[in-house]
C-alpha positions in Angstrom: 170.8 100.5 87.4 171.6 97.2 89.5 172.0 97.6 93.3 172.3 96.0 96.6 169.5 97.2 98.7 169.9 97.1 102.3 166.8 97.2 104.6 167.4 98.6 108.3 164.6 99.0 110.9 166.2 102.8 111.8 166.9 106.0 110.1 168.9 108.5 111.7 169.1 112.2 110.5 173.0 113.0 110.7 173.4 116.5 111.6 169.8 117.7 112.9 169.4 119.1 116.0 167.3 117.8 118.8 165.2 121.6 118.2 162.7 122.2 115.0 160.4 124.8 113.9 157.1 123.6 115.6 154.9 126.3 114.2 155.7 129.4 111.8 152.7 131.6 111.3 152.2 135.3 110.5 150.5 137.5 113.0 150.7 140.5 110.9 152.0 141.6 107.4 155.9 141.8 109.0 155.3 139.9 112.3 155.7 136.0 112.6 155.1 133.9 115.6 157.6 131.2 115.7 157.6 127.9 118.3 160.9 125.9 118.5 162.7 124.5 121.3 165.0 127.3 122.7 167.2 128.3 119.9 168.2 131.7 117.7 166.3 132.3 114.6 168.3 133.7 111.2 167.3 135.2 108.2 168.6 134.4 104.8 171.7 136.3 105.2 172.6 135.0 108.8 171.5 137.9 110.7 170.2 137.0 113.9 166.5 137.9 114.4 165.5 136.6 117.6 165.5 133.8 120.1 162.9 131.1 121.3 164.7 131.0 124.6 161.7 132.4 126.4 159.2 129.8 126.5 160.4 128.3 123.4 158.6 130.9 121.1 159.3 134.5 119.6 157.7 137.2 117.8 159.8 138.2 114.8 159.6 141.1 112.6 160.2 140.6 109.1 160.1 142.9 105.8 156.7 142.6 104.1 156.4 139.8 101.7 159.9 138.1 102.8 159.5 135.1 101.0 163.3 133.3 102.0 164.4 131.2 104.5 164.2 131.3 108.3 167.2 129.2 110.0 167.2 127.3 113.0 170.3 128.0 115.3 173.1 128.6 112.4 173.0 129.6 108.7 174.4 126.2 107.7 173.8 123.4 105.5 173.5 120.8 108.6 170.9 123.1 110.4 167.0 123.2 109.9 165.1 125.8 107.9 161.7 126.7 106.6 161.2 128.5 103.3 158.2 131.2 103.9 157.6 132.2 100.3 157.0 130.3 97.2 159.7 129.1 95.0 161.2 131.7 92.4 159.5 130.7 89.1 162.5 132.2 86.9 164.9 129.7 88.9 162.6 126.8 89.5 161.2 126.2 86.0 160.6 122.5 87.0 158.6 122.4 90.1 155.4 121.4 88.4 156.5 118.0 87.1 154.9 114.7 87.9 157.2 112.6 86.4 155.8 108.9 85.6 158.8 106.1 85.5 158.5 103.4 83.2 160.7 100.3 83.0 159.8 99.7 79.2 160.5 96.1 79.5 157.8 95.3 82.1 155.3 98.2 81.5 153.2 97.1 78.1 153.9 94.6 75.3 153.0 96.1 72.3 154.7 93.9 70.0 155.1 90.2 71.2 157.5 89.5 68.2 160.3 91.5 69.5 160.7 89.6 72.9 164.1 89.1 74.0 165.5 89.4 70.9 169.3 90.2 71.3 169.1 90.1 75.4 171.6 87.8 75.2 173.4 88.5 78.8 170.3 88.5 81.1 166.8 88.9 81.1 164.8 89.7 84.6 162.4 87.0 86.3 159.3 89.0 85.9 160.2 90.3 82.2 156.9 91.0 80.3 158.1 91.7 76.7 157.5 95.6 77.3 158.4 97.9 74.3 157.9 101.2 72.7 154.9 100.2 71.2 153.1 99.5 74.3 154.3 102.9 75.8 152.6 104.3 72.6 149.4 102.4 73.0 149.3 103.8 76.7 150.0 107.8 76.4 146.3 108.4 76.6 146.2 106.5 80.0 149.0 108.3 81.0 147.2 111.9 80.2 144.1 111.1 81.5 146.2 109.8 84.7 147.4 113.4 85.2 151.0 113.2 84.8 152.8 115.6 82.8 156.1 114.0 81.9 157.6 110.3 81.5 161.0 108.7 82.2 161.9 105.8 80.0 163.9 103.3 81.5 167.2 102.9 78.7 165.9 102.5 75.2 169.6 101.9 73.8 170.4 98.5 72.1 171.7 96.4 75.1 172.0 92.9 76.1 169.8 92.9 79.1 166.3 93.4 79.9 167.2 96.3 82.1 169.1 98.1 79.4 171.6 100.1 81.9 174.8 98.1 79.6 174.0 100.5 76.4 175.9 99.1 73.7 175.1 102.1 71.1 174.2 105.1 72.4 172.8 106.3 68.8 170.5 103.6 68.2 167.2 102.1 69.5 167.2 98.4 71.0 165.4 96.1 68.6 163.8 94.4 71.7 161.9 97.3 72.5 161.0 98.3 68.8 161.7 96.7 65.5 164.6 93.9 65.4 167.1 94.3 62.8 165.6 97.5 61.6 167.4 100.5 63.4 165.8 103.1 61.0 162.5 101.9 61.7 163.2 101.7 65.5 164.5 105.1 65.6 161.6 106.3 64.1 159.1 104.6 66.4 161.1 106.1 69.4 160.5 109.5 67.5 156.8 108.8 67.2 156.4 108.0 71.0 158.3 111.4 71.6 156.0 113.5 69.3 152.7 111.8 70.4 153.6 112.3 74.2 154.5 116.2 73.3 151.0 116.3 71.6 149.2 115.4 74.9 151.4 117.5 77.0 153.9 115.3 78.0 157.4 115.5 78.3 159.8 112.7 77.8 163.0 112.2 79.6 165.5 109.3 78.5 167.9 107.5 81.2 171.1 107.9 80.1 173.8 105.8 81.6 177.0 107.4 80.8 179.3 106.0 83.7 179.3 102.9 81.6 178.1 101.1 78.6 178.3 97.2 77.5 181.6 95.7 78.0 181.1 94.6 74.4 180.1 97.8 73.3 179.3 98.2 69.5 182.1 100.6 68.3 181.6 100.0 64.8 177.9 101.6 64.8 178.1 103.1 68.2 180.8 105.7 67.7 179.6 108.0 64.5 182.3 110.7 65.3 185.3 107.9 65.2 186.5 109.2 68.9 187.6 105.7 69.9 186.3 106.2 73.8 188.3 104.4 76.3 187.3 102.4 79.3 189.2 101.8 82.6 188.7 99.2 85.4 186.0 99.3 88.0 186.7 102.4 90.4 184.1 102.6 92.9 182.7 100.0 95.5 179.5 99.4 93.7 181.5 99.1 90.2 183.6 96.1 92.0 180.1 94.6 93.3 178.7 94.9 89.0 181.6 93.2 88.1 181.2 90.4 90.8 177.8 89.5 89.3 179.0 89.8 85.7 177.1 92.8 84.8 178.9 93.0 81.4 179.9 96.7 82.1 182.9 98.5 80.5 183.6 101.8 82.5 184.1 104.8 80.6 187.4 107.0 81.0 185.9 110.3 81.4 189.4 111.7 82.1 190.1 111.0 78.3 189.3 114.1 76.4 187.8 111.9 73.3 185.8 109.9 75.5 184.4 112.8 77.5 183.4 114.4 73.9 182.2 111.0 73.1 179.7 110.9 76.1 178.5 114.6 75.7 178.0 113.6 71.9 175.4 111.0 73.2 173.4 113.4 75.0 173.2 116.0 72.6 172.4 113.7 69.7 168.9 112.9 71.3 168.4 116.3 72.1 169.0 117.7 68.5 167.7 115.1 66.5 164.6 113.6 68.6 163.6 116.6 70.5 163.9 114.9 74.0 163.1 116.9 76.8 165.8 116.0 79.0 167.8 113.0 81.0 167.7 111.1 84.2 171.5 110.5 84.4 172.5 107.1 85.9 174.9 106.6 88.7 176.2 109.9 89.4 178.6 109.1 91.7 180.9 107.1 89.3 182.3 110.2 87.4 184.0 113.2 88.5 181.8 116.1 89.1 183.6 118.6 86.4 182.4 116.4 83.9 178.6 116.6 84.9 179.0 120.3 85.2 180.7 120.3 81.6 177.8 118.2 80.1 174.9 120.4 81.9 176.3 123.7 80.5 176.3 122.0 77.0 172.7 120.6 77.5 171.4 123.9 78.3 173.2 125.6 75.5 171.6 123.1 73.3 168.2 123.3 74.8 167.7 125.7 78.0 164.6 124.1 79.2 165.8 120.7 79.4 165.4 118.8 82.5 169.0 117.5 84.0 168.1 114.8 86.7 170.9 113.0 88.6 170.7 109.7 90.4 173.3 109.8 93.6 172.4 106.5 95.4 172.1 107.1 99.0 171.5 104.2 101.6 168.5 104.7 104.1 170.9 106.3 106.9 171.6 109.1 104.7 171.0 113.1 105.5 170.4 115.4 103.1 173.7 117.1 103.3 175.1 114.2 101.5 173.5 115.2 98.5 174.8 119.2 99.0 177.9 119.0 97.0 176.1 117.7 94.0 173.9 120.8 93.7 176.5 123.1 94.1 178.4 124.8 91.0 181.7 123.4 90.1 184.2 126.2 90.2 184.8 127.8 86.6 182.2 125.7 85.1 178.9 126.1 87.0 176.0 123.8 87.9 175.7 120.0 87.7 172.1 119.0 87.5 168.8 121.0 88.1 167.5 118.2 90.5 168.5 115.2 92.1 166.5 112.3 93.2 165.7 112.7 96.7 166.8 109.5 98.4 167.1 110.8 102.2 163.5 112.0 102.5 162.2 108.8 100.5 163.3 106.9 103.2 161.5 108.6 105.9 158.6 108.8 104.0 158.6 105.0 104.0 159.4 104.6 107.7 156.4 106.9 108.7 153.8 106.4 106.1 154.4 102.6 105.7 156.2 101.8 109.1 154.7 103.7 111.4 157.5 106.2 112.6 156.5 109.6 114.0 155.5 112.3 111.8 157.6 114.4 113.6 160.8 112.5 111.3 159.2 113.7 108.1 158.8 117.1 109.5 162.6 117.4 110.6 163.7 115.9 107.2 161.8 118.4 105.3 163.3 121.2 107.3 166.7 119.7 106.8 166.4 119.7 102.9 165.4 123.2 103.1 168.5 123.9 104.6 170.6 121.6 102.8 170.0 122.9 99.3 170.4 125.9 97.4 167.3 127.6 96.3 167.7 126.8 93.0 167.5 123.0 93.6 164.5 120.6 92.7 164.5 117.8 95.0 162.7 115.3 93.0 160.3 113.4 95.7 159.3 109.7 95.2 158.2 106.7 97.0 159.1 103.7 94.6 161.5 103.0 91.9 163.3 100.1 90.3 166.2 99.2 92.7 164.1 98.9 95.8 160.8 97.0 97.1 157.7 99.0 96.3 156.1 100.8 99.3 152.9 98.5 99.3 155.4 95.5 100.1 156.4 97.6 103.2 152.7 98.0 103.7 149.7 96.8 102.3 147.0 99.2 103.5 146.0 101.0 100.3 145.1 104.1 102.7 148.6 104.5 103.8 149.9 104.6 100.1 147.3 107.1 99.2 148.0 109.1 102.4 152.1 109.2 101.3 151.0 110.0 97.7 148.8 112.8 98.4 151.5 114.0 101.0 154.3 113.8 98.5 152.0 115.8 95.9 152.4 119.0 98.5 155.8 119.1 98.5 157.5 121.7 96.1 159.7 120.5 93.3 159.0 117.6 90.8 157.5 114.1 91.9 158.1 110.8 90.6 155.5 108.2 90.3 156.8 104.9 89.6 154.6 102.7 86.9 151.9 100.9 89.1 151.9 103.1 92.0 149.0 104.6 91.1 147.3 101.2 90.9 148.6 99.8 94.3 150.7 97.6 92.1 152.8 95.2 94.7 155.1 92.1 94.5 156.7 89.4 96.3 159.5 90.8 98.8 162.8 90.5 97.9 165.7 92.6 99.1 167.1 93.4 95.8 166.5 95.4 92.7 164.8 93.0 90.9 161.6 92.8 93.0 159.6 96.0 92.0 160.1 95.4 88.2 157.2 93.3 87.3 154.2 93.4 84.7 151.9 96.1 84.9 148.3 94.4 85.5 146.5 96.1 82.8 143.6 93.4 83.2 143.5 93.9 86.9 144.0 97.4 87.6 142.6 98.7 91.0 140.1 101.4 90.0 139.4 102.7 93.3 143.3 103.6 93.9 143.7 104.8 90.4 140.8 107.0 90.6 142.2 108.5 93.7 145.7 108.7 92.0 144.1 110.7 89.2 142.6 113.1 91.5 145.7 113.6 93.3 148.0 114.3 90.2 145.3 116.7 88.5 144.8 118.6 91.8 148.6 119.2 92.0 148.7 120.6 88.5 145.8 122.8 89.0 147.4 124.3 92.3 150.6 126.0 92.3 150.8 126.3 96.2 151.2 122.6 96.2 154.0 122.4 93.8 156.1 125.5 94.3 154.6 127.1 97.6 156.4 128.0 100.8 155.6 125.5 103.6 155.0 126.6 107.2 154.8 124.2 109.8 151.6 124.7 111.9 151.2 121.4 114.0 153.5 118.0 114.5 152.7 115.4 116.4 153.7 111.6 116.4 150.4 110.9 114.6 149.4 113.6 112.9 150.5 116.8 110.9 149.3 120.2 109.6 151.2 122.4 107.5 150.4 125.2 105.1 151.5 125.7 101.4 151.5 129.0 100.4 151.3 131.6 97.6 150.0 135.0 97.1 146.9 133.8 95.1 146.1 130.4 97.2 146.9 128.8 100.7 146.2 125.1 100.9 146.2 123.2 104.3 147.6 119.9 104.3 146.5 117.3 107.3 148.0 114.3 108.0 146.3 111.8 110.2 148.0 108.2 110.4 145.9 107.1 113.3 142.6 104.7 112.6 140.5 107.2 114.2 139.3 110.9 113.5 141.8 113.5 115.0 140.5 117.1 115.7 143.1 119.6 115.8 142.9 123.1 117.0 145.5 125.8 115.3 145.8 129.4 115.8 146.6 130.6 112.2 147.1 134.1 112.9 146.9 136.4 109.9 147.7 133.5 107.4 144.1 133.3 106.0 143.2 137.0 106.4 142.8 137.9 103.2 141.5 134.3 101.6 138.4 133.9 103.3 137.1 131.2 100.7 137.8 128.3 102.6 136.8 124.8 101.2 137.9 121.2 101.3 140.1 120.0 98.0 140.3 116.6 96.6 138.2 115.2 99.5 136.1 115.6 102.3 136.9 116.8 106.0 134.9 118.9 108.8 136.1 122.1 109.8 135.3 125.2 111.1 136.8 128.7 111.6 136.3 130.9 114.5 138.1 134.2 114.1 141.7 133.3 113.5 141.0 129.8 114.8 140.7 126.6 113.2 139.2 123.4 114.5 139.8 120.8 111.9 138.5 117.3 112.0 140.9 115.0 110.5 139.6 111.8 109.1 141.2 108.5 110.0 144.3 107.1 107.9 144.6 109.7 105.2 146.1 113.1 104.0 143.6 115.9 103.7 143.5 119.5 102.0 141.6 122.7 102.8 141.9 125.4 100.0 141.7 129.1 100.5 141.7 131.7 97.9 
């Protein structure tokens, strides 16, 4: 999608109270020690459990194995919350995903003979001739990297290198495959999908349904003769798109035939090509009922398909701005499995790249826990194709590694933009083109690549990282410790964003009582347990794990 990127120096968390959970730790099977600046504590049903008005702490009695959320101050989407237990695996089936986001035209050039063919309207300044042949050639690399899904930028015929102007939803772009050979191009995409599946990689297509090319190929791209209709621009972003000559025609989803046409486009790739789901572009452009209807039809066709929505938010956004898109539409049902988690992404950048206090991260994570239903899968990310990369904001690879490793410990899917694993960077530009640069296959950062592989493989092997409950234990400006918990394992996550080691002493209560085997995970650090007390020397500038099972 084409974006205006506005960089501000301050993030505020709308709706966030001054009080937050500072520490949440069990003391027995059914009692918990809570630290927070004077506030009431409520359970998932809004029942008052206690208050921290007395010395900013409280002892609460909860049912044994209580796994739901604790709420601070009120049972409200604009409050703060922590979830004590692991996510429900029956409802949260996509938490394990590590999605590798590929801008195909910039990733790998497997067939120079198709470069720029048909891209008559616009080609990006750093376009590298990437294609599906190139993606196919790098599947072994992706498998070794440790990701388990790939998100391909739009693969439909289009007139631009970004592909967000689809000219035929039922075909493959010759510039990404075989020009002038539509059947062979379709077969190539099917080969990519099949070979990815063979390696344990899911494949998600990027599907722009809000708009197509203004000169959409109606002769070949309307197989059911539905004659879809377009409208003029209806959103401020669409006015901007038109002002820069984006070549978009905006579909009129209120027209029944157009609605059917767009749904058929999504079902085609599920039925005929066995894709595993979609990233749905520019969700704000169309009414919620359309997305809910599409979701029901996708799930009816392929129940395990992943439906990821893009609700673009600027860097002042609070998680509550996504809440309505996670809610079911009356009489229809859910709209998405997951939304790209823009609010927390901006906080991650400001803290890990910009040096802001880690308390900001803690506040955002507690706000996300309150704002979204427990069925929601927030999709965490650091970089994408519409904004400058993390490495442009801060070139210290230690900070990038710390951010990626911390993100790997958040429950829910994580998205890795191509090149982040090798600290890919670029010249700063405050627009959407900046991060779309060629993948440097001849000059990979082997040290960062090795660390990324360790992070991703570790996440895949430890469910506590991708679906565990999250207990805040210590949060200060420059260091943070939290626990990720499942019944089988607990992983302590420590972040130190200073240039010197930090000694942290934490009273863990009964947290590790039944899990006595403690060891470093995915890295080394010094620690000592004395009774229920942990002394942990967090090495300088990094994120660190201790594992107990």
